[in-house]
C-alpha positions as a printed NumPy array, in Angstrom:
array([[169.26 ,  88.083,  98.627],
       [169.394,  91.244,  96.419],
       [166.658,  93.639,  95.815],
       [166.455,  96.553,  93.056],
       [165.31 ,  99.865,  94.213],
       [161.656, 101.561,  93.373],
       [158.229, 100.588,  93.927],
       [158.643,  97.03 ,  92.293],
       [161.372,  95.757,  94.43 ],
       [162.153,  92.746,  92.277],
       [163.885,  90.064,  94.419],
       [166.884,  88.047,  93.024],
       [167.312,  84.461,  95.162],
       [168.765,  82.101,  92.485],
       [172.132,  82.086,  93.746],
       [170.96 ,  81.803,  97.349],
       [169.123,  78.878,  96.414],
       [171.863,  76.957,  94.577],
       [174.705,  77.749,  97.172],
       [172.784,  77.483, 100.504],
       [169.894,  75.134,  99.853],
       [170.391,  72.865,  96.917],
       [173.078,  70.367,  97.272],
       [173.524,  69.18 ,  93.666],
       [172.067,  70.298,  90.276],
       [172.234,  67.574,  87.853],
       [171.625,  67.5  ,  84.259],
       [169.645,  64.455,  83.474],
       [171.28 ,  62.505,  80.405],
       [169.493,  58.885,  80.657],
       [166.411,  57.678,  82.742],
       [165.758,  54.168,  83.834],
       [161.95 ,  52.893,  83.247],
       [161.048,  50.381,  85.87 ],
       [157.803,  48.768,  87.183],
       [157.825,  50.335,  90.486],
       [157.061,  53.716,  88.783],
       [153.742,  52.453,  88.018],
       [153.085,  50.913,  91.356],
       [153.758,  54.392,  92.915],
       [151.465,  55.995,  90.67 ],
       [148.594,  54.184,  92.268],
       [146.954,  54.431,  95.549],
       [149.052,  52.548,  98.118],
       [146.798,  51.836, 101.137],
       [149.356,  50.836, 103.385],
       [153.072,  52.336, 102.535],
       [155.988,  50.256, 103.141],
       [158.9  ,  50.128, 101.02 ],
       [157.128,  52.081,  98.436],
       [154.464,  55.286,  98.919],
       [152.356,  56.853,  96.493],
       [153.407,  59.845,  94.382],
       [151.659,  62.946,  95.464],
       [149.453,  64.741,  92.872],
       [151.635,  66.949,  90.817],
       [154.88 ,  65.552,  92.003],
       [157.78 ,  64.461,  89.6  ],
       [158.077,  60.867,  89.056],
       [161.357,  59.47 ,  90.49 ],
       [163.596,  57.529,  88.657],
       [167.225,  56.294,  88.489],
       [168.99 ,  58.167,  86.263],
       [172.425,  59.379,  84.928],
       [173.526,  62.912,  84.812],
       [176.344,  65.539,  84.895],
       [176.815,  67.663,  87.747],
       [176.219,  71.481,  87.107],
       [176.429,  72.888,  90.436],
       [177.557,  71.222,  93.785],
       [177.537,  72.619,  97.542],
       [178.767,  68.956,  98.382],
       [182.275,  68.035,  98.822],
       [182.036,  64.558,  97.323],
       [180.665,  66.079,  93.844],
       [182.242,  68.475,  91.545],
       [180.916,  70.474,  88.876],
       [181.39 ,  68.276,  85.654],
       [181.113,  64.863,  87.385],
       [179.126,  62.019,  85.951],
       [176.724,  60.568,  88.508],
       [173.992,  58.065,  88.661],
       [171.32 ,  57.674,  91.315],
       [167.642,  59.006,  92.265],
       [166.757,  61.671,  89.799],
       [163.287,  62.487,  88.243],
       [161.528,  62.441,  84.932],
       [162.929,  65.818,  84.092],
       [165.908,  67.611,  82.245],
       [167.235,  69.01 ,  85.612],
       [166.982,  67.516,  88.935],
       [167.77 ,  69.48 ,  92.216],
       [169.21 ,  66.597,  94.532],
       [168.739,  67.477,  98.131],
       [169.882,  63.905,  99.337],
       [173.376,  63.458,  97.643],
       [173.705,  60.022,  99.444],
       [171.453,  58.721,  96.711],
       [174.172,  59.651,  94.096],
       [176.927,  57.549,  93.065],
       [180.021,  58.869,  91.102],
       [180.703,  57.279,  87.866],
       [184.563,  56.578,  87.917],
       [184.566,  54.344,  84.625],
       [183.244,  55.976,  81.454],
       [184.87 ,  53.654,  79.03 ],
       [181.513,  51.624,  79.073],
       [178.239,  53.196,  77.933],
       [176.951,  55.587,  80.529],
       [173.381,  53.998,  80.16 ],
       [174.946,  50.786,  81.677],
       [174.651,  52.271,  85.018],
       [171.075,  52.019,  84.818],
       [171.204,  48.505,  84.124],
       [174.245,  46.054,  84.108],
       [176.397,  48.255,  86.352],
       [173.238,  49.557,  88.356],
       [170.425,  48.6  ,  90.401],
       [169.345,  45.727,  88.231],
       [172.919,  44.429,  87.755],
       [173.447,  44.54 ,  91.536],
       [170.098,  42.856,  92.159],
       [171.151,  40.071,  89.862],
       [174.748,  39.778,  91.546],
       [173.024,  39.66 ,  95.001],
       [170.125,  37.391,  93.995],
       [172.437,  34.547,  92.409],
       [175.567,  34.791,  94.299],
       [174.178,  35.763,  97.919],
       [170.755,  34.218,  97.804],
       [170.721,  31.262,  95.047],
       [174.394,  30.307,  95.401],
       [173.882,  27.62 ,  92.643],
       [176.772,  25.359,  92.071],
       [178.114,  24.074,  88.693],
       [175.781,  21.418,  87.124],
       [172.802,  22.568,  88.9  ],
       [169.475,  23.751,  87.084],
       [168.673,  27.608,  87.464],
       [165.158,  28.873,  86.489],
       [164.613,  32.448,  85.525],
       [161.328,  34.193,  85.335],
       [161.306,  37.181,  82.837],
       [164.458,  36.098,  81.621],
       [164.887,  38.762,  78.946],
       [164.223,  41.705,  81.396],
       [166.676,  43.932,  83.106],
       [167.606,  41.52 ,  85.781],
       [166.759,  38.22 ,  84.396],
       [169.274,  38.457,  81.387],
       [172.041,  38.986,  83.791],
       [171.278,  36.206,  86.016],
       [171.09 ,  33.687,  83.094],
       [174.496,  34.81 ,  82.138],
       [175.998,  34.634,  85.626],
       [174.607,  31.115,  85.85 ],
       [176.086,  30.092,  82.773],
       [179.438,  31.536,  83.84 ],
       [178.924,  29.268,  87.004],
       [178.234,  26.264,  84.7  ],
       [174.595,  25.894,  85.679],
       [171.83 ,  24.639,  83.19 ],
       [169.557,  27.685,  82.643],
       [165.943,  27.426,  81.863],
       [164.046,  30.859,  81.417],
       [160.486,  32.1  ,  80.688],
       [159.865,  35.343,  78.607],
       [156.792,  37.237,  77.861],
       [156.595,  36.904,  74.142],
       [157.717,  34.47 ,  71.277],
       [160.127,  37.112,  69.991],
       [161.767,  37.077,  73.33 ],
       [161.966,  33.215,  73.263],
       [163.738,  33.539,  70.007],
       [166.339,  36.224,  71.191],
       [166.911,  34.763,  74.351],
       [169.339,  32.078,  75.049],
       [167.481,  30.086,  77.888],
       [165.41 ,  27.31 ,  77.142],
       [161.869,  28.297,  77.242],
       [159.125,  26.598,  79.811],
       [155.346,  26.541,  79.386],
       [154.081,  24.546,  82.279],
       [154.705,  26.424,  85.554],
       [153.231,  23.872,  87.373],
       [156.244,  21.59 ,  86.994],
       [158.163,  24.343,  89.034],
       [155.611,  24.442,  91.587],
       [155.711,  20.514,  92.27 ],
       [159.519,  20.941,  92.625],
       [158.657,  22.494,  96.192],
       [161.121,  25.445,  95.455],
       [161.478,  27.988,  98.43 ],
       [160.822,  31.657,  97.567],
       [162.721,  34.564,  99.391],
       [162.689,  38.182,  98.742],
       [165.297,  40.913,  99.191],
       [165.536,  44.513,  98.956],
       [168.611,  45.574,  96.947],
       [169.371,  48.742,  98.661],
       [170.01 ,  46.695, 101.677],
       [173.21 ,  45.442,  99.655],
       [174.487,  48.782,  98.155],
       [177.658,  48.229, 100.523],
       [178.56 ,  45.384,  98.072],
       [178.823,  47.718,  95.166],
       [182.741,  48.353,  95.014],
       [183.   ,  44.303,  94.924],
       [180.188,  44.012,  92.304],
       [181.723,  46.703,  90.083],
       [185.359,  44.732,  90.555],
       [183.539,  41.634,  89.155],
       [181.215,  43.128,  86.385],
       [183.303,  45.57 ,  84.754],
       [186.   ,  42.91 ,  83.585],
       [183.192,  40.663,  82.391],
       [181.716,  43.384,  80.385],
       [185.157,  44.431,  78.833],
       [186.057,  40.907,  77.976],
       [182.701,  40.044,  76.428],
       [181.582,  37.502,  79.231],
       [178.608,  39.535,  80.001],
       [176.562,  41.124,  77.025],
       [173.766,  43.296,  78.096],
       [170.513,  44.051,  75.967],
       [168.987,  47.747,  75.989],
       [165.845,  48.807,  74.527],
       [166.263,  52.636,  74.379],
       [163.665,  55.229,  73.455],
       [164.691,  59.297,  72.841],
       [163.181,  62.435,  74.329],
       [161.834,  63.113,  77.75 ],
       [158.245,  62.829,  76.323],
       [158.596,  59.293,  75.713],
       [158.78 ,  58.029,  79.185],
       [154.809,  57.257,  79.59 ],
       [154.595,  55.102,  76.567],
       [157.819,  53.462,  77.705],
       [156.421,  52.7  ,  81.32 ],
       [153.239,  51.364,  79.657],
       [155.516,  49.129,  77.423],
       [156.944,  47.294,  80.264],
       [153.47 ,  45.912,  80.962],
       [152.706,  44.685,  77.309],
       [156.097,  42.963,  76.903],
       [157.046,  45.235,  74.006],
       [160.64 ,  46.008,  75.457],
       [163.49 ,  44.027,  74.607],
       [166.071,  44.209,  77.468],
       [166.322,  47.244,  79.737],
       [164.261,  50.026,  79.164],
       [166.104,  53.357,  79.116],
       [165.204,  56.952,  77.885],
       [167.574,  59.292,  76.341],
       [166.912,  62.682,  77.768],
       [169.818,  64.543,  76.528],
       [173.08 ,  63.804,  74.528],
       [174.904,  66.796,  75.969]])
């Protein structure tokens, strides 16, 4: 820490903060808009996997960014990364284990918030590890045009399954490939079993998932729809849009184009 002489004694500590306290400084390029952000904005009586945001705190989000400064050996200045950031132009990451280095930049960087990120891994784990459907079987997908559902439908079709999906608006029915379903009671009477999972428990499968998904994207076997807004101030409206079916595909906000 340095001080200037005289009565003012101005203290300069920016270098100390960056080198000795802050692990990684990231310039945010893209932000993911997800339903859990609204859940955390409410009062959660019994916090479990999620807890409420503290008043005045920054909204958390998955983001893609570029490393500006790093005190962690796994990340260097200039690296592209994705992971937990905030609704802000620059994020100071004190837990580098929440970041993943982007090794493949021949696909849109925003894909690391969708098809190559948490939604993509959720679809992959849900379909292959839990559903494990076989060729010829019928797969039903709710929210079939959302960030996860649109991928599950395509994975099911690659497997040779018959896909039935529901969507939140007529426009989504028109755009979506799966056949629409209007009577949910027909699903209930099939006595289906429900089983939940938390995708972060399966992050160890991420390398295997990338090895599978990247060639599918490059070969055109998987197509991913994004709904993109621009500028940080568009985040609140983008979040609201998730709950009135105004988004068509994965909702992403461009914060900066470098």
